[in-house]
C-alpha positions as CSV (number, residue, x, y, z in Angstrom):
1,M,9.5,18.1,-27.4
2,G,12.8,16.6,-26.3
3,D,12.4,18.2,-22.8
4,E,8.9,16.8,-22.5
5,R,10.1,13.3,-23.4
6,S,13.0,13.6,-20.9
7,A,10.5,14.8,-18.2
8,E,8.2,11.9,-19.0
9,W,11.1,9.4,-18.8
10,R,12.3,10.7,-15.5
11,L,8.7,10.6,-14.1
12,R,8.4,7.0,-15.2
13,H,11.8,6.3,-13.6
14,Y,10.5,7.5,-10.3
15,E,7.2,5.8,-10.7
16,R,8.9,2.4,-11.3
17,W,10.6,2.8,-7.9
18,Q,7.4,4.0,-6.2
19,W,5.5,0.9,-7.4
20,G,8.1,-1.6,-6.3
21,G,10.2,-2.0,-9.4
22,R,7.6,-2.1,-12.2
23,L,5.3,0.5,-13.8
24,P,1.7,0.4,-12.7
25,S,-1.1,-0.3,-15.0
26,E,-3.6,2.3,-16.0
27,G,-6.0,0.6,-13.6
28,L,-3.6,1.0,-10.7
29,R,-3.0,4.6,-11.6
30,A,-6.7,5.2,-11.6
31,A,-6.9,3.6,-8.1
32,R,-4.5,6.1,-6.5
33,E,-7.4,7.6,-4.5
34,S,-7.7,4.2,-2.7
35,N,-5.2,3.0,-0.1
36,V,-3.0,1.4,-2.7
37,L,0.0,3.5,-1.9
38,G,-0.2,2.4,1.7
39,L,-0.5,-1.2,0.7
40,L,2.6,-0.8,-1.6
41,A,4.7,-0.3,1.5
42,F,3.7,-3.7,2.8
43,D,3.7,-5.8,-0.3
44,S,4.1,-4.3,-3.8
45,D,4.1,-7.7,-5.5
46,L,0.6,-8.4,-4.0
47,V,-0.6,-5.0,-5.3
48,H,0.4,-6.0,-8.9
49,A,-1.0,-9.5,-8.4
50,L,-4.4,-8.1,-7.4
51,D,-4.3,-5.8,-10.5
52,A,-3.6,-8.8,-12.8
53,A,-6.1,-11.1,-11.2
54,G,-9.3,-10.0,-12.9
55,A,-12.6,-8.7,-11.6
56,D,-13.9,-12.1,-10.3
57,V,-10.9,-12.8,-8.2
58,Q,-10.7,-9.2,-7.1
59,R,-14.3,-9.5,-5.8
60,S,-13.5,-12.7,-4.1
61,V,-10.4,-11.3,-2.5
62,A,-12.4,-8.3,-1.2
63,L,-14.9,-10.7,0.4
64,L,-12.1,-12.8,1.8
65,A,-10.4,-9.8,3.3
66,A,-13.6,-8.4,4.8
67,R,-14.5,-11.8,6.3
68,R,-11.1,-12.3,7.8
69,A,-11.1,-8.8,9.2
70,C,-14.5,-9.4,10.9
71,E,-13.3,-12.9,12.2
72,T,-10.1,-11.4,13.6
73,A,-12.1,-8.6,15.4
74,D,-14.7,-11.1,16.7
75,L,-17.4,-9.5,14.7
76,A,-18.3,-12.2,12.1
77,T,-21.1,-13.7,14.2
78,V,-22.5,-10.4,15.6
79,P,-26.2,-10.3,14.5
80,W,-25.9,-7.1,12.5
81,V,-22.5,-7.9,10.9
82,A,-23.2,-11.4,9.7
83,P,-25.9,-10.3,7.2
84,A,-23.5,-7.8,5.7
85,L,-21.0,-10.6,5.0
86,S,-23.7,-12.7,3.5
87,A,-24.8,-9.8,1.3
88,L,-21.2,-9.4,0.0
89,A,-21.0,-13.1,-0.8
90,E,-24.3,-12.8,-2.8
91,G,-23.4,-9.6,-4.6
92,Q,-26.2,-7.7,-2.8
93,P,-26.2,-4.2,-1.4
94,L,-25.1,-4.0,2.3
95,P,-28.0,-4.0,4.7
96,P,-28.5,-1.6,7.6
97,P,-26.7,-0.3,9.5
98,F,-24.0,-0.5,6.8
99,D,-26.0,1.8,4.5
100,D,-25.2,4.7,6.9
101,A,-21.8,5.2,8.4
102,A,-23.1,7.0,11.4
103,R,-25.6,4.3,12.2
104,M,-22.8,1.6,11.7
105,W,-20.6,3.3,14.2
106,E,-23.4,3.7,16.6
107,A,-24.2,0.0,16.3
108,L,-20.6,-0.8,17.2
109,R,-20.7,1.5,20.2
110,S,-23.9,-0.2,21.4
111,T,-22.6,-3.8,20.9
112,P,-20.9,-5.4,23.9
113,L,-17.7,-7.1,22.8
114,A,-15.4,-9.1,25.0
115,P,-11.9,-7.5,24.9
116,G,-9.3,-9.7,23.3
117,P,-5.6,-9.7,23.8
118,P,-3.9,-6.4,22.9
119,V,-2.7,-6.1,19.3
120,R,-0.2,-3.4,18.2
121,G,-0.7,-1.6,14.9
122,A,0.8,-2.9,11.7
123,V,4.2,-1.5,10.7
124,P,5.6,-2.2,7.2
125,P,8.8,-4.2,6.7
126,P,12.1,-2.3,6.6
127,E,12.2,0.5,4.1
128,R,13.2,-0.3,0.6
129,P,16.3,1.5,-0.7
130,P,15.7,5.2,-1.1
131,Y,15.1,6.8,-4.5
132,F,18.0,8.0,-6.6
133,P,17.2,10.0,-9.7
134,P,18.8,8.8,-13.0
135,T,22.4,9.9,-13.6
136,P,24.1,11.2,-16.7
137,P,26.0,8.6,-18.7
138,G,29.3,7.7,-17.0
139,W,28.2,8.9,-13.6
140,A,26.8,7.1,-10.5
141,W,25.6,7.9,-7.0
142,I,28.2,7.2,-4.4
143,P,28.3,7.8,-0.6
144,A,29.6,11.3,0.2
145,A,33.3,11.5,0.8
146,Q,32.8,13.3,4.1
147,P,29.9,11.8,6.2
148,E,28.2,14.4,8.3
149,G,27.5,12.1,11.3
150,D,23.8,13.0,11.5
151,G,22.5,9.5,10.7
152,A,21.4,10.6,7.3
153,Q,22.5,9.0,4.0
154,H,24.5,11.4,2.0
155,H,25.3,10.7,-1.7
156,E,26.9,12.7,-4.5
157,L,27.5,12.2,-8.1
158,G,30.6,10.2,-8.8
159,R,32.2,10.7,-12.2
160,L,33.6,7.7,-13.9
161,P,36.9,8.0,-15.8
162,G,36.5,9.6,-19.2
163,S,32.9,10.7,-18.6
164,P,31.6,14.1,-19.7
165,P,30.6,16.8,-17.1
166,P,27.0,16.3,-16.0
167,V,24.1,18.7,-16.5
168,V,23.1,19.4,-13.0
169,S,21.2,22.0,-11.0
170,D,23.0,24.7,-9.0
171,D,21.6,23.7,-5.7
172,K,21.5,20.4,-3.8
173,L,18.3,18.5,-3.8
174,S,17.1,17.1,-0.5
175,A,15.7,13.6,-1.1
176,A,13.3,14.3,1.8
177,R,11.1,15.8,-1.0
178,V,11.4,12.7,-3.2
179,D,8.9,10.4,-1.5
180,V,5.6,8.7,-2.3
181,G,3.2,11.2,-3.6
182,D,5.9,13.7,-4.7
183,V,7.1,14.4,-8.2
184,P,10.9,14.2,-8.6
185,A,12.9,17.1,-10.0
186,F,13.6,16.8,-13.7
187,V,17.2,18.2,-13.4
188,T,19.8,15.8,-12.1
189,P,21.0,17.1,-8.7
190,T,24.7,17.0,-7.6
191,A,24.0,15.6,-4.1
192,L,21.2,13.8,-2.3
193,T,20.3,13.6,1.4
194,H,18.1,10.8,2.7
195,P,17.3,11.8,6.3
196,A,17.5,9.1,9.0
197,R,14.1,7.7,10.0
198,P,13.6,6.2,13.4
199,P,11.9,2.8,13.5
200,Q,8.2,3.1,13.5
201,V,6.3,1.9,16.6
202,R,2.6,1.7,17.0
203,G,0.5,1.2,20.1
204,P,-2.5,-1.1,20.6
205,I,-5.4,-0.8,18.2
206,S,-9.1,-1.3,18.3
207,Q,-9.6,-4.1,15.8
208,P,-13.4,-3.6,15.3
209,H,-12.8,0.0,14.1
210,F,-10.6,-1.3,11.3
211,A,-12.7,-4.3,10.4
212,L,-15.9,-2.5,9.6
213,P,-14.3,-0.3,7.0
214,A,-13.1,-3.5,5.3
215,V,-16.8,-4.5,4.9
216,L,-17.7,-1.1,3.4
217,A,-14.6,-1.3,1.1
218,A,-15.5,-4.7,-0.2
219,A,-18.8,-3.4,-1.5
220,G,-17.2,-0.7,-3.6
221,S,-18.2,-0.4,-7.3
222,S,-14.7,-1.0,-8.7
223,P,-13.5,-4.6,-8.1
224,L,-9.9,-3.6,-8.1
225,K,-10.4,-0.7,-5.6
226,A,-12.7,-2.9,-3.5
227,A,-9.9,-5.6,-3.2
228,L,-7.1,-3.1,-2.5
229,D,-9.1,-1.2,0.1
230,A,-10.6,-4.3,1.8
231,V,-7.1,-5.9,2.0
232,W,-5.7,-2.6,3.4
233,H,-8.4,-2.4,6.2
234,A,-8.0,-6.1,6.9
235,L,-4.3,-5.6,7.2
236,E,-4.8,-2.8,9.7
237,T,-7.2,-5.1,11.6
238,Y,-4.7,-7.8,11.9
239,G,-2.2,-5.2,13.1
240,E,1.2,-6.7,14.0
241,H,0.0,-10.1,12.8
242,Y,-0.6,-8.8,9.2
243,P,1.8,-11.3,7.6
244,E,-0.7,-14.1,8.2
245,L,-3.3,-12.3,6.2
246,L,-1.0,-11.4,3.3
247,R,0.2,-15.0,3.1
248,E,-3.4,-16.1,2.7
249,I,-4.2,-13.4,0.1
250,R,-1.1,-14.2,-1.9
251,A,-1.9,-17.9,-1.9
252,Y,-5.4,-17.2,-3.0
253,C,-4.3,-15.1,-5.9
254,A,-1.7,-17.7,-6.9
255,D,-4.3,-20.5,-6.8
256,E,-6.8,-18.5,-8.7
257,P,-7.9,-21.2,-11.3
258,G,-8.9,-23.6,-8.6
259,K,-10.8,-21.1,-6.4
260,E,-14.6,-21.0,-6.1
261,A,-16.4,-17.8,-6.9
262,H,-16.5,-16.8,-3.2
263,P,-14.2,-18.1,-0.5
264,S,-15.7,-20.1,2.3
265,P,-15.3,-19.1,5.9
266,R,-12.8,-20.9,8.0
């Protein structure tokens, strides 16, 4: 039983790091099959704010994200897209061609759209500090005494004066395995390696191809998943300009009491 409690505690320790410094609710845990983990990399505070907002605000955020995605991709006034946005606002099922993904994409291929200025794909802000497993009492993670010059971050357990020997594994644990989606080891390692990661660069994107999934996502049966996924696809639609969208969504959630049931178009 003690080992099980220790394993559970260590899992929660990792989970707290994964979710931006706080444990997720059961609702967020249940939403893991959505794009929530991707959104966490961009704004973990917004993920938790959406979770706490309640179903009505979540629905409104989903609609807002879908609408902004379509506006950004110059789709909002397209004759077969505008009725879908109206249906979302009225809580009605999406009309054709949104009731069939293949027909939706065919409609997009058949619609002449004026090309806009090129937009590069969204890249999350600089990485958060890497994950460090919990240490035994009296010990801490310190930079390795002999850096290897490979650009990676190497750390080892540093023993504080008077502390007892740690209970550790026999082998080093590469932190490359300790990432989003992985389960951390339940035995404290003696050393960690966080490999160097080159800056991420994305090329130009097709905004309409990200905007239409935002509409589909906003119609999802779960208000929380609908909000998370619609915001995610809208973020991808905005591409490199995504901070503008996230600022609006954050402001909307913060001003929840004064918001109408469905946000109005710009």
